[in-house]
N, C-alpha and C positions, 0 to 999 in steps of 0.2 A: 708885889705879885709873886705867886702859889707857883712852886715850880712846878711843869706839866711832865710828867712824866710819861712814856712806852709803856704799853702795856702787852699782854699775849692776843688781845680784842685785834691790837692795830697793827698784831705781825698777822693775822688771821685775816683780817679786811685789804690788807695792802695785797696777801697773793691773789683773793680771790677779784680784787682787781684794786688797782694800784690810787683809781679815782676816788673810790671810797674815802681814803685818806686826806684828798683834797677839800671834796663835803663836811667829814668830821672835825678834819684838825684846824683847818686852813676857814671854810665858811660858817664853821658851826652847827651845822643842819644836823635837826638830834634824826638818830637812827632807828626806825621802830623792830621791834621785838617780833621775829620767827618764832613759828612754833617749833619749830629746829633748837632755838635758841633755849623757849621755854620747857622744855623737855631736857636739855643738857641744866638748867639749875634745880631739877627732880632728881638726877642721879645722882648729887652731893652725896646726901641722907642714903639714900639706899646704897652706896659704894660703902659707906662708915659705918653702916650697920653689917654690911656682908663679910668686911675684913676683919672686923673685928672678932665672929663667929667661928670663921675659917680660914686660912691659911692665904690669903692671896698671893704669894709670893713662896710657892712651897720649894721651893730649892733652898730657901733664906728663912726655913720656918720660926728662928730664936733672935731675929732680929728684933728690933725695936722700931712701933713704927709712930708718925707723929702727923694729924693729922692737921690740913687749914690752915696752914703756914703761909702768914706774910710774908715777903722779903720785896726791902726797897732797897735799891743801886746808886746812891748820889755818882757814882763814877759814870755805870752805865748808861745814866737817867732813865730807870727801869724799872718798872715794880707787875709784883704777880700775886696774887692768891695761889698755894701750892693744894692738888687732894690730899697728897699726901708724899711724907720721906719716910726711906726705911734706912737707918744709920747703921753702919759697919767699924767702930769707936777702934777697933783689933787692927783695920787696914788707915783708917782714917780717911773714911769713901761717905759716900750719904749716896741714894737711887731715888730721883723723884718718880710716883707711881702717879697717872692719871687716869680719871676712868669714864669710859667714854657711854653713855647710851644708845650704844647702837650695836651691832655684828660687827664680828673681826672681817676689815675688806680681805677684798683679795691681792691686793695687793697694800701697803700702809700709807696711808696718802703724807705728802711731803709736810703739809700744814701740820700734821700731828707730829712727824717729828721737830718740829722748826719747833713748834711751842714744849715740846719735853727739852730739848737745846738749849732753848731760851730760858727753862728753869732747872736748868744745871748752869748755865753762868750764872746765874744767881744764888744759884748753891755754893759753887765755888766764893765768888766774890766776898758774900755777905757770911758765909759761914766756917768757910774758911775749909770744905772737906774737898778733897778731887769729887769729881763725879764723871768715871767711866762709860755707865751705860745708864739707863732708865728703863722702866715696864710702862708700858702700857695695858690697862682693866678693861675689855666688851664686855659691858655686863648685860647686854641680850644672849648673847653664846657665851659667855662665862671662860672666853678665851684671856691669852695674859700673853704680851708679846716681851720681847727681850728689842733693846733698840740701844745700838751702839752710839755715844756720844762727844768720840775723840776726838772729830775737826768743827767746835764751837766757831768756828772763824765764818761761815756759811751764816750763820745767824745774826752774826756783827756787822756784816757784810749788806744783810736785808734791814737793819734797823738802821741802819747810815743812811740806805736810800729814804726810807719813811719820811727822816728826819730833812736831808735834804729837799723832800715834797713841803714840808712845812716850814721850812724856813727860807727857803724862795718864792714859797705862795707860786709855783709852776703850777700848771692843771696838765697831768700825766695825760699819757695815753692810754688808752681803756686798753681791758683785758682781752687777750687775743680768742680768749673764747665766745664768742657770741653769746653762745645759749645761757649764760650767766648775766645776763643783761636783760633778762625776763623776769626774774626774780628780786633782781637787785630794787630797795627801797628806793633808788634814786632814779629811777629810769625814765621820769618822767622830766626829771630836771639835768639830768646825761645832755651834751650839746654834742656829742661825736658820734 
């Protein structure tokens, strides 16, 4: 049997509503793609094109960047494809850079920080670099924000809760935010 890895998608789904994990991972019900997800897929080529043409992170113009980095950790049971990593070999540090096809929000969403934290974990585990911070580039507004990634235990706890739902096959409580249920692809199946 092929090993099942948790991904950033699982992290986003859990944060949106823990029940989505139950539907996708336990019941194996397919999740349809939303307009927002289609836009997210388009951002990758635009990000790479813009990042090569201009300095994405102006404070670190000479640091090399690599794009579309696949990382898998047997130990953590996680895998992802990173948009970009900036490498500082002198400091033995790497900095993940995410591209979001949106405007900069007034406040950084927890899911955005958690995803960057997961990427930092995987870089440390798989590549052996320290990851003290990362960046999020908001393509529609052109804004770039720096995110502290020192406390990665938070995201480990989230993945432990996701794994518990899958392992115990226990139907979790729904999100406390009822407005999310309106757009959920499982709203017809959800009996809570």
